[in-house]
N, C-alpha and C positions, 0 to 999 in steps of 0.2 A: 777266481779264488782257488780253484782246483790246481790250475797251472802254477800259481804262486807257491802253494804249499809243496807241490812236487819239486819245484825249482829249489826251495829252501832245503828240502831233505837231500836232494842230489848234490847241492853245494856242500852240505855237511859231510856227505860220503866222500867227496873229492878233496875237501880242504881240511876239515877237522879230524874226521875218523882216522886218516893215516898217521896222525901225530900221536894218537893214543894207543895203548895196548888193547887187544881184544878183550872186552869185558862183558859183552851181552850174554846173558844167561839162557837165551832162548834161540831156537831155530824156527823160522828165519830170524835174522837179526832185527832189532827194533826198527831200524831205518828201511829195511827191505819190507818189513811188515807194513810200515806206514805208507810206502809207495803202493803196495798192492791194495791195501784197504782204501786209499783215496781214489785209486783208479777204479775199484770195483763199486764203491758206494758213494763217491763224490766227497766234496770238501767237508760237509757238515758231519755226516755219519762216519766216514772214513777217518776224519780228523779226531772225532771222539773216540773211536776204537784205538787209534794210535796213542792218544793221551792216556787211555786206560792201560794200554800195554806198557808204556814207558813207566807208569807208576808202579807196575809189578816188577820192574827190572831193578831189583835191589839184592844185597847179599842174603837176606833172610827168606827169599822166595826160592824154591828149588829149581825154577827154570824148566827147560825141556822144550818139547815140540809144542808150539802154540801158533797154529795157522789161522789165517784170516777166515772168518766164518763164510760159508757159501752164501751167494746172493739169493734173494728170494724169487728170482726169475725162474719160471718153469716148475715151481713147486706147487703141486696141486694136491689137495687132501680130499 
């Protein structure tokens, strides 16, 4: 599932994205965010983070820098 989601995003980047003007309000772009989130957290959590990010990408949101959250690995409290 992880590989399939990454393939879909990469196909979007190569085929659809070049046909559209740059409109993403965030850095990194939503597709780059999606790739990083899925690679870091897997298909389920990374996919959910990507969906949440895409839902924020609209003209009424200020945008800005919105990086993928750090993984829980190595965090000890």
